[in-house]
C-alpha positions in Angstrom: 72.2 115.5 99.2 71.7 114.5 95.1 70.5 118.3 95.0 74.0 119.4 96.4 75.9 116.9 94.1 74.7 118.1 90.7 75.1 121.9 91.5 78.6 121.1 92.4 79.0 119.1 89.7 77.5 122.1 87.8 79.4 124.5 89.4 83.1 122.8 88.7 82.3 122.2 85.1 81.7 126.0 84.6 84.8 126.4 86.4 86.9 124.0 83.7 84.9 125.1 80.6 84.4 128.8 80.9 83.1 130.0 78.0 83.3 126.7 76.2 85.0 123.8 75.0 87.0 124.7 72.2 87.6 121.2 71.2 83.6 120.4 71.1 83.4 121.3 67.4 86.0 119.3 66.6 84.5 116.2 67.7 81.5 114.1 67.1 80.0 110.6 67.4 80.0 108.5 70.7 82.8 107.5 72.5 83.5 104.6 75.1 86.4 105.0 77.4 87.4 104.2 80.5 88.9 105.3 83.7 92.1 103.6 85.0 94.1 103.8 88.1 97.9 104.3 88.4 98.2 104.2 92.2 96.3 102.1 95.1 94.5 103.0 97.9 90.5 103.8 99.0 88.2 104.6 96.5 86.1 107.6 96.6 84.0 110.2 94.8 82.2 107.9 92.4 79.1 109.0 94.4 79.5 112.2 92.5 80.4 111.2 89.4 77.5 108.9 89.0 75.1 112.1 89.0 77.3 113.2 85.7 75.0 111.5 83.8 72.4 113.9 85.0 73.7 116.9 83.6 75.7 115.5 80.5 74.8 112.9 77.9 76.9 110.4 79.6 76.3 106.6 81.3 78.6 104.8 83.6 79.8 101.1 84.3 81.1 101.1 87.9 83.4 98.3 88.9 83.8 99.5 92.5 82.3 101.4 95.1 82.9 104.3 97.4 85.4 102.9 100.4 86.6 99.6 98.2 90.2 99.1 97.9 91.7 99.2 94.7 95.2 98.4 93.0 97.4 100.1 90.3 96.4 99.8 86.9 92.3 98.7 87.8 89.6 99.6 85.4 87.7 101.4 88.1 84.7 102.8 85.8 83.6 103.0 82.3 82.0 106.3 80.3 80.5 106.7 77.2 78.4 108.6 75.1 78.4 111.6 73.1 82.2 111.6 72.9 82.0 115.8 73.1 80.3 115.5 76.5 82.8 112.7 77.6 85.8 114.5 77.2 84.4 117.8 78.2 83.8 116.1 81.8 86.9 114.1 81.6 89.4 116.6 83.9 86.4 117.7 86.3 85.9 113.7 86.9 89.5 113.0 87.1 89.6 115.7 89.8 86.8 114.5 91.9 88.3 110.9 91.7 91.7 111.6 92.8 91.2 114.5 95.6 88.2 112.2 96.9 90.3 108.9 97.2 93.4 110.8 98.0 91.6 111.8 101.4 90.0 108.4 101.6 93.6 106.8 101.5 94.8 108.8 104.1 91.6 108.5 106.2 92.3 104.7 105.9 95.9 104.7 107.5 94.7 106.9 110.4 91.4 104.8 111.1 93.6 101.2 110.9 95.9 102.7 113.5 92.7 102.6 116.2 91.9 98.8 116.0 88.5 100.5 117.1 90.1 101.5 120.2 89.1 105.1 119.7 86.8 107.3 117.2 89.3 109.1 114.3 87.6 112.7 113.4 88.1 114.9 110.8 87.9 118.9 111.4 86.7 121.6 109.9 89.9 122.9 108.6 88.6 121.8 104.9 89.1 124.0 101.7 86.2 126.6 100.9 83.2 125.2 99.6 84.6 121.7 99.5 83.6 120.6 103.7 81.1 118.2 102.2 82.9 116.7 99.5 86.2 116.3 101.7 84.3 114.6 104.7 82.5 112.4 102.4 85.6 111.2 101.3 87.0 110.9 104.4 84.1 108.8 105.8 85.0 106.7 102.9 88.2 106.2 104.4 86.9 104.9 107.8 87.0 107.8 110.0 83.6 109.6 111.5 83.1 113.2 110.7 83.1 116.1 113.5 80.6 118.5 113.0 79.9 120.1 109.7 79.7 123.6 110.6 79.0 126.2 113.3 75.4 125.1 113.6 76.5 121.7 114.4 77.3 121.4 118.4 78.4 124.3 119.8 82.2 124.3 120.8 83.3 126.8 123.6 87.2 127.6 122.5 89.5 129.9 124.1 88.1 132.9 121.8 85.2 132.4 123.2 85.9 132.0 126.8 88.1 134.8 126.8 84.5 136.8 126.6 83.4 135.1 129.8 84.4 135.4 133.6 84.4 131.4 133.5 83.9 128.4 131.9 80.3 127.7 134.0 79.1 130.9 133.1 79.8 130.5 129.0 77.9 126.9 129.4 75.2 128.3 131.6 74.1 130.8 129.5 74.6 128.5 126.3 72.0 126.2 128.0 69.8 129.1 127.9 69.9 130.0 124.4 70.8 126.9 122.5 67.9 123.7 121.2 67.7 120.8 123.9 69.3 118.3 121.8 72.5 119.9 120.9 75.6 119.1 122.6 78.6 121.5 124.6 82.0 121.1 123.4 84.7 122.9 125.9 87.9 123.7 124.6 90.7 123.3 127.4 94.3 124.0 127.4 95.2 122.5 130.4 93.8 120.1 133.3 92.6 122.5 135.2 90.4 123.5 132.4 88.9 120.4 131.5 88.2 119.4 135.1 86.3 123.0 135.7 84.4 122.4 131.9 83.2 119.0 133.6 82.4 119.8 136.6 80.3 122.9 134.7 78.2 119.6 132.7 79.9 119.9 129.3 78.9 116.9 127.2 82.6 116.6 125.6 85.9 117.9 126.8 88.5 118.3 123.9 92.2 118.0 125.4 94.1 121.1 122.7 97.7 120.5 122.4 98.0 118.9 126.1 100.9 116.2 126.6 100.2 112.5 127.0 100.6 112.5 130.8 97.8 115.5 131.3 95.6 113.7 129.1 96.1 110.6 131.0 95.0 112.6 134.4 92.0 114.0 132.4 90.9 110.9 131.4 91.1 109.4 135.0 89.4 112.5 136.8 86.4 111.7 134.0 86.5 108.2 134.8 86.2 109.2 138.7 83.6 111.4 138.6 82.1 111.6 135.0 81.9 108.7 133.3 79.0 110.2 130.8 81.2 112.9 129.6 83.5 112.4 126.3 87.0 113.3 126.0 88.5 114.2 122.7 92.0 115.1 121.9 93.2 117.9 119.1 96.3 119.6 118.2 99.4 118.2 115.8 98.3 114.5 115.5 99.6 112.6 112.7 100.5 109.3 111.7 103.7 109.2 113.6 102.0 110.0 116.8 98.5 108.9 117.3 99.9 105.9 118.6 100.7 107.6 121.7 97.3 109.4 121.9 95.4 105.9 121.6 97.0 104.6 124.5 95.4 107.6 126.6 92.0 106.2 126.6 90.1 108.9 124.9 86.8 108.2 123.7 88.0 110.1 120.4 91.2 111.8 118.4 90.2 114.9 116.1 92.9 115.5 113.1 93.2 118.3 110.6 95.5 116.2 108.6 93.3 113.5 107.7 92.0 116.1 105.0 94.6 118.7 104.6 97.8 116.3 104.7 95.8 113.9 101.8 97.5 113.6 98.1 95.9 113.3 95.2 95.7 109.8 93.7 96.7 108.9 90.0 93.9 107.9 87.6 93.6 108.5 84.1 91.1 107.8 81.6 91.7 106.0 77.9 89.4 105.8 75.1 89.0 102.6 73.6 
């Protein structure tokens, strides 16, 4: 993961610095700065920020770890070293902290709703080229990552199933192609589809945009006939309605809102 993070940091810096930081020629010497919170929530992104020390002439003194709670006006970390480098990385460093902490804080709000009764999952609805970063931030808030990409678990969605005569045909073909250890999840829009998926030996059944009573019916059918099948719920899940989904007895609830509804947290850097 270290090399991925360093590549990510270099790319992010190149975006901001462009042909060169025009202020660098004005600055000399060393600088000692600190980053302070202007909000409260769950910290994330420090695992990324620490690797700036490998591509810039700076060092860090962290007072928090990713996943910790912080309060308004807390000093999160100190950064010191070459003044040119400290100031050149400032905005990229703060963007990482603000973005990741926003996601982690939002994820925590989802996770604390469950009281460990059900897993909360994120989705693939992430910003291009930021999936690993955003999913890492979500995990810092206490939720569980769903698949990272199309190579991680086979999910048969409606667009896939439209090309087959039945769910069973699609699953049978998949089992002859995918690795032995790979799970198969089927997106189901009705109770009938969910039952067919279980009977066809799906590993995970996703109840997609189903009504609460329909989801309960799927869970009861699973409990009675296919106890090893996992049931996931997805579709328009928010902090306001997630309690109703939890009450259905499913194993997991996935929500893109964990990431794409998160709001940047506020931090600032000051020179001592």
